[in-house]
N, C-alpha and C positions, 0 to 999 in steps of 0.2 A: 812635418807642417808646411805649407804650399808658399811658393817665395812669389811674386806679386807680378812676375815679371810673365809676360805676354804665351801662352802656352803653356805654362804652369800648371800641371794634372795632378792627381792623387786617385785613388782610388776611392769607392765612396763603400757606406759600411757593407751594401752588396756585394760590392766585387766589380762596380761599373767602373770605369774611367770618365772625370768629367774632370771639366777645365775648368779657371778660377774666373774666364771670360763669363762662364754661363753661370758658375754660382752666381757671380754679384749680377750678371741681366737678370736671372730671375729671382732677385732678391732672398736668396739664401745667403749665410753666414760659411761662407769656409772652415771645409774642417783644419785643425789648428789655428786657428783664425782668432784674433781678441780673447782668449783664453777662452776658446772653445778647446773640448779634445777631438781628435782624431778622430772618434768612431762616430760622431754623432756631428751634425749641422740642422743649424734650427733658421726656420724661414722668420726674414725681419719685416716682408707684411704679409695679408693677404691675402689669394685672388681675392676678386667679388666676387665668379660663382665656385664657394667653396669643393662644391661635387656637383662637378660637369656631367658627369650621366645621366640620363631621364632625363634634366632639366631643360628647358628650353629657352631657345635666344632669339631674338625678336631684330630682324632689322629692317630697312622700311626702303623701296624703292619703286622711281617715279618712270614708268614708261617714256622713253623719250623718239622720238625719231627716229634717231640711229637702231634701235630695238627691233623693229617693224619691219614688214613688208612692206611691198608697193600698197595691199589690200587693207593698213596701219593695225594689222593683227604683230603681237609679237611673235619674233621671225622664232624658230626652237629651239637654233644655239644660242639667242639669248640668257635663256633663260638659268644654260649652263657658269655665263657671266654675273648672274648673279647669286645665283647659291655658290661658286665659287669666293664673291665681297663679303657674301654672307658668312663664310667658314674664319672667311680671312679677320670679318671681327670681329668671330665666336672668340677666336684660338688671341688675338689683342684684347680682348675682356677677359681672359684669363692671366694677362701678364705676359704671355708666348708670342714673340718678335718674328716673321717668319726671316725676315731681315736681319737682323741682328747674327740670325743661326746662321743665316747662308754667306754674310761676311767674317761668321769665325770659324766657316768653313765647315758646321757641326753635322747639317744636315739640312734634306728637303725637303717639302711634303708635296707629293704627285700622284694626281688618281690614278688605281689600278683600274675601275670599276666602277660604272655606272649605268645604273640602270632606273628609265623616268617613264612617270609614264603621263601626258595631257589631257584634262580633264577640262578646260573651258578655253574659250578663248582670250588672252586679255588683249588688251588695246589703251595705243596712244593715250599716255596722261593720262593713264591710271594710276592709283596710288596704291601699288604689292606689299602686303608686309611675309618676309621670307623668311620662317620658322627653320632653325637649327635644333635637333638635339643630339648629341652623342650616343649612338644607342649601344657600342661597346668601342673598346681601350682594348691593342694589342701592343705585345713588345717592340713590335715595328710598322702595327698601323691602327688607326682610328677607321668609323666606321656610322656615320652621318646618318640621318632621316631627315632629308630638308623638303619644305613645303613651302608654296607662293601660296597666298591665297587675296580674294580681292574682297574688302572687308572678312566676313563672315564664309563665303562660297571658295571651294576647294579648285588652285587653277593646275596646278604641277607639283608632282610628288614623288620625289625622289631618294634615291638609295646609293648612296656616293661611299666606296671603301679609298681612302687615304692614305700613302704607304709613305715612309722617311724611307727616304732614303740618300749614300753618300754623295754632298754634290761634286765627288772630284772623280769618285770611279763610277758613281751613276749606279751601284745593283746596293739592295736594299741591309737596311742598318736599323740599329739597335733606336726607337725613341731617346735624346740625350734624358738620365733620370730627372735633372732635375722639372723636367718637363711633365715622365711618365707619374710621380712621384708627386706630380703636384695637387 
């Protein structure tokens, strides 16, 4: 069974190590705790989006002066900030806190590959809708399809690969089981 001290760990049914904190943070009953068998763990809460792959997450962004160039048009790098914030909110909506993972020194998510197409210029004070879809999930990475719309007009589209890395070593690592299995 797991002890309740920080950093205690046990192998999950698939053989991956998960800390007690990870189980608690992501709403799972730790194996062997509260009468549960060590070969099973049950989720205490359902996530907001039970099947995230192919479901669209929508996040709104207003274009501020700091997001534009001298002509009042959104500077190309600002779309990367909008997309980053939308991915963070998407993960948060699933109950995945990047800050908690960093504090536990479990994993950090970094962009490893990005392809972006600028279709139309967004301008100062425009209200954009950032639509994020998780296209694929591999053991150590996600691929997101992200699109910025003004109304029904596509402004920018991107495909973003995000890799889980060990925050202490800076090398790719498996996505923690409680996240991967959600």
